[in-house]
C-alpha positions as CSV (number, residue, x, y, z in Angstrom):
1,M,-18.3,5.2,9.0
2,S,-15.1,5.0,11.1
3,A,-11.8,6.6,9.9
4,A,-8.9,4.3,9.6
5,L,-6.6,7.3,8.8
6,E,-7.2,11.0,9.4
7,L,-4.6,13.6,8.6
8,T,-5.1,17.3,9.5
9,D,-2.9,20.1,8.2
10,L,0.0,17.7,8.2
11,T,3.5,18.9,7.2
12,V,6.8,17.1,6.9
13,V,9.9,19.3,6.6
14,R,13.3,17.9,5.7
15,D,16.4,20.1,5.2
16,G,14.2,23.2,5.0
17,N,12.0,21.7,2.3
18,N,8.3,20.8,2.7
19,I,8.1,17.1,1.7
20,L,4.4,17.2,2.6
21,D,2.6,20.6,2.8
22,S,-0.6,21.0,4.9
23,V,-2.1,17.7,3.9
24,S,-5.6,17.0,5.2
25,W,-7.1,13.6,4.2
26,K,-9.4,11.0,5.6
27,V,-9.6,7.3,4.8
28,R,-12.7,5.4,6.0
29,S,-12.6,1.7,6.9
30,E,-14.6,0.6,3.9
31,E,-12.6,2.7,1.3
32,R,-9.8,1.6,-1.0
33,W,-7.6,4.5,-2.1
34,V,-4.9,4.9,-4.8
35,I,-2.3,7.7,-4.6
36,L,-0.8,9.1,-7.7
37,G,1.7,11.8,-8.4
38,P,5.1,12.6,-10.0
39,N,8.4,11.5,-8.6
40,G,9.1,13.6,-5.5
41,A,5.5,14.4,-4.8
42,G,5.6,13.0,-1.3
43,K,3.7,9.7,-1.9
44,T,6.1,7.4,0.0
45,T,6.5,9.9,2.8
46,L,2.7,9.9,3.2
47,L,2.7,6.1,3.5
48,Q,5.5,6.3,6.1
49,I,3.3,8.6,8.2
50,A,0.3,6.2,7.7
51,S,2.4,3.3,8.8
52,A,3.5,5.0,12.0
53,T,7.2,4.8,10.9
54,M,7.6,8.6,10.5
55,F,6.3,11.5,12.5
56,P,5.1,14.8,11.0
57,S,6.8,18.1,11.6
58,S,3.5,19.7,12.4
59,G,-0.2,18.9,12.1
60,K,-2.1,15.8,13.3
61,A,-2.2,12.2,12.3
62,K,-4.8,9.8,13.7
63,I,-4.2,6.1,12.7
64,L,-6.9,3.6,13.6
65,G,-8.2,6.0,16.2
66,E,-4.9,6.6,17.8
67,K,-3.1,10.0,17.7
68,L,0.5,9.7,16.4
69,G,2.8,11.1,19.1
70,K,0.5,10.0,21.9
71,V,0.4,6.2,21.2
72,D,2.9,3.4,21.6
73,V,3.8,2.9,17.9
74,F,5.1,-0.6,18.7
75,E,1.5,-1.6,19.7
76,L,0.0,0.3,16.8
77,R,2.2,-1.0,14.0
78,P,1.1,-4.7,14.2
79,R,-2.5,-3.4,13.4
80,I,-1.1,-2.0,10.0
81,G,-0.1,-4.2,7.1
82,F,2.6,-2.6,5.0
83,A,4.2,-3.9,1.8
84,S,7.0,-2.1,0.0
85,T,10.2,-2.8,-2.0
86,A,12.2,-1.3,0.9
87,L,10.6,-3.8,3.3
88,G,11.1,-6.6,0.9
89,R,14.8,-6.0,0.8
90,R,14.9,-6.7,4.5
91,I,13.6,-10.2,4.1
92,P,16.6,-12.6,4.1
93,A,17.2,-14.2,0.8
94,A,17.6,-17.6,2.6
95,E,14.3,-17.3,4.4
96,T,11.6,-19.8,3.4
97,V,8.4,-18.3,2.0
98,L,6.5,-19.8,4.8
99,D,8.7,-18.1,7.4
100,A,8.8,-14.8,5.5
101,V,5.1,-14.6,5.9
102,M,4.8,-16.1,9.4
103,T,7.4,-13.7,11.0
104,A,4.9,-10.9,10.5
105,A,3.2,-12.2,13.7
106,Y,6.2,-10.8,15.6
107,S,6.8,-7.8,13.3
108,V,10.3,-9.1,12.3
109,T,11.7,-9.9,8.9
110,G,14.0,-12.8,9.7
111,R,13.2,-15.8,11.8
112,W,15.4,-16.1,14.9
113,N,14.2,-17.6,18.3
114,E,10.5,-16.8,18.1
115,E,8.1,-19.6,19.0
116,Y,5.0,-19.9,16.7
117,D,1.8,-21.7,17.5
118,D,0.1,-24.1,15.2
119,I,-2.5,-21.4,14.5
120,D,0.3,-19.1,13.2
121,V,1.4,-21.9,10.8
122,R,-2.1,-22.6,9.6
123,R,-2.8,-18.9,9.1
124,A,0.3,-18.4,7.1
125,R,-0.4,-21.4,4.9
126,R,-4.0,-20.2,4.3
127,V,-2.8,-16.7,3.3
128,L,-0.2,-18.2,1.0
129,R,-3.0,-20.3,-0.7
130,E,-5.2,-17.2,-1.1
131,W,-2.3,-15.4,-2.9
132,R,-1.5,-18.4,-5.1
133,L,1.7,-19.1,-3.3
134,G,0.9,-22.3,-1.5
135,H,3.2,-24.4,-3.7
136,L,6.1,-22.2,-2.9
137,E,6.0,-22.3,0.9
138,G,9.3,-24.2,1.1
139,R,11.2,-22.2,-1.5
140,L,13.8,-19.6,-0.4
141,F,12.6,-16.0,-0.8
142,G,15.7,-15.0,-2.8
143,T,15.0,-17.6,-5.5
144,L,11.5,-16.2,-6.3
145,S,10.6,-14.1,-9.3
146,D,9.8,-10.4,-8.8
147,G,6.1,-11.1,-9.1
148,E,6.3,-13.9,-6.6
149,Q,8.2,-11.8,-4.2
150,K,5.7,-9.0,-4.5
151,R,2.9,-11.4,-3.6
152,V,4.8,-12.8,-0.7
153,Q,5.2,-9.3,0.6
154,I,1.5,-8.7,0.4
155,A,0.7,-12.1,2.0
156,R,3.0,-11.1,4.8
157,A,1.2,-7.8,5.1
158,V,-2.2,-9.4,5.5
159,M,-0.9,-12.3,7.8
160,T,-2.0,-10.5,11.0
161,D,-5.5,-9.4,9.8
162,P,-4.6,-5.7,9.7
163,E,-7.1,-2.9,10.1
164,L,-5.2,-0.8,7.5
165,L,-3.3,-2.2,4.5
166,L,-0.6,0.0,2.8
167,L,0.9,-0.9,-0.5
168,D,3.9,1.0,-1.9
169,E,4.1,0.4,-5.7
170,P,3.2,-3.3,-5.5
171,A,3.2,-3.7,-9.3
172,A,6.5,-1.8,-10.0
173,S,9.0,-3.7,-12.2
174,L,6.7,-6.6,-13.0
175,D,6.2,-8.0,-16.4
176,L,2.8,-7.9,-18.0
177,G,1.7,-11.3,-16.9
178,A,2.9,-10.9,-13.3
179,R,1.3,-7.5,-13.1
180,E,-2.1,-8.7,-14.4
181,E,-2.1,-11.7,-12.0
182,L,-1.3,-9.4,-9.1
183,L,-3.9,-6.8,-10.0
184,Q,-6.5,-9.6,-10.4
185,L,-5.7,-10.8,-6.8
186,L,-5.7,-7.3,-5.4
187,G,-9.0,-6.5,-7.1
188,A,-10.6,-9.5,-5.6
189,Y,-9.2,-8.7,-2.2
190,A,-10.4,-5.1,-2.4
191,A,-13.9,-6.2,-3.3
192,S,-14.3,-8.3,-0.2
193,P,-16.2,-6.5,2.6
194,E,-14.1,-8.3,5.1
195,S,-10.9,-6.6,3.8
196,P,-9.4,-3.6,5.7
197,A,-9.1,-0.1,4.5
198,M,-6.5,0.0,1.7
199,V,-4.1,2.6,0.4
200,M,-1.9,1.9,-2.6
201,V,0.8,4.1,-4.2
202,T,1.4,3.8,-7.9
203,H,2.9,5.8,-10.8
204,H,0.6,4.4,-13.5
205,V,-3.2,4.4,-13.8
206,E,-2.9,1.0,-15.6
207,E,-1.8,-0.4,-12.2
208,I,-5.0,0.6,-10.4
209,P,-6.8,-2.7,-9.5
210,P,-10.6,-2.9,-10.1
211,G,-12.5,-2.4,-6.8
212,F,-10.6,0.7,-5.7
213,T,-13.0,3.4,-4.7
214,H,-11.1,6.6,-4.2
215,A,-8.0,8.5,-5.5
216,L,-5.6,11.1,-4.1
217,L,-3.4,13.2,-6.4
218,L,-0.2,14.7,-4.9
219,A,2.2,17.2,-6.4
220,D,4.9,19.1,-4.7
221,G,3.8,17.6,-1.3
222,A,0.3,19.1,-1.6
223,V,-3.1,17.5,-2.3
224,R,-4.3,18.5,-5.7
225,A,-7.5,16.5,-5.7
226,A,-9.1,13.7,-3.7
227,G,-12.4,11.9,-3.9
228,P,-14.3,9.1,-5.6
229,I,-12.0,7.5,-8.2
230,T,-14.3,8.2,-11.2
231,E,-14.2,11.9,-10.4
232,I,-10.4,12.1,-9.9
233,I,-8.8,9.8,-12.5
234,T,-9.6,12.2,-15.4
235,G,-7.5,13.7,-18.2
236,E,-8.0,17.2,-16.9
237,L,-6.8,16.5,-13.3
238,L,-3.9,14.2,-14.3
239,T,-2.8,16.8,-16.9
240,D,-2.6,19.4,-14.1
241,V,-0.6,17.0,-11.7
242,F,1.9,15.7,-14.3
243,G,2.3,18.8,-16.3
244,L,1.6,17.0,-19.6
245,E,-1.6,16.9,-21.6
246,L,-3.0,13.4,-21.0
247,I,-5.9,11.5,-22.3
248,V,-7.4,9.0,-19.8
249,S,-9.8,6.2,-20.7
250,S,-11.6,3.7,-18.5
251,S,-13.3,0.3,-19.1
252,E,-16.4,-1.2,-17.7
253,N,-14.4,-3.5,-15.4
254,G,-12.8,-0.5,-13.6
255,R,-9.4,-0.4,-15.3
256,Y,-7.8,2.8,-16.6
257,S,-5.3,3.8,-19.2
258,A,-3.5,7.0,-20.0
259,R,-1.5,8.4,-22.9
260,A,-0.1,11.7,-24.0
261,A,-2.4,13.8,-26.2
262,G,-1.4,14.3,-29.8
């Protein structure tokens, strides 16, 4: 079992504060992880380390077998798929959906003077079909609904066949229908043995797609619990992390829900 991501005693300090505090964590290539924790827990910072867009203050980070700080990140980053609201804001509103996905081949967010091969166009169109976006390839990104934009961001992230896929709150702000459609697609993608290692940040257990195998709980920049998802997404552990007594239930199809006790 190879490790797609391995962090050892990793700390990130900003303005004298530990954003991440002695985090040790390993993600194997066949695993699908969800990260939960309160606002300010360090979840997004953890993804920035994993995406090779931030360096730790101390400790070690190995991404796809390469040690951060010893590798050319511009060669490493194309091997990592990353979808986030911040990245989505960098996609020009006047970019077509097809180009928004295809530009991932050059790791840029706006088409300029790059030259694309027919194989790039075919690949982008295939990915769009897989994420139920084929009929939108000629639409402008800025005219899409929130749910459609989220799916375009994920399609873009998988365009280059990444070895590690990172998703920062992919279901945030979506209405019920758009959320459930996205989680259905993510669940099917996670279940495929051909899919890469996956790490997804979310604030809500209801947004965990079926097929995810492991969970990491963060609070105050430190790991509170990590392991198989059925052992971690429990009322006891979530109560400890969020500081509120919570009741967690799960269904046979791998979905979770949580509510305050009483």
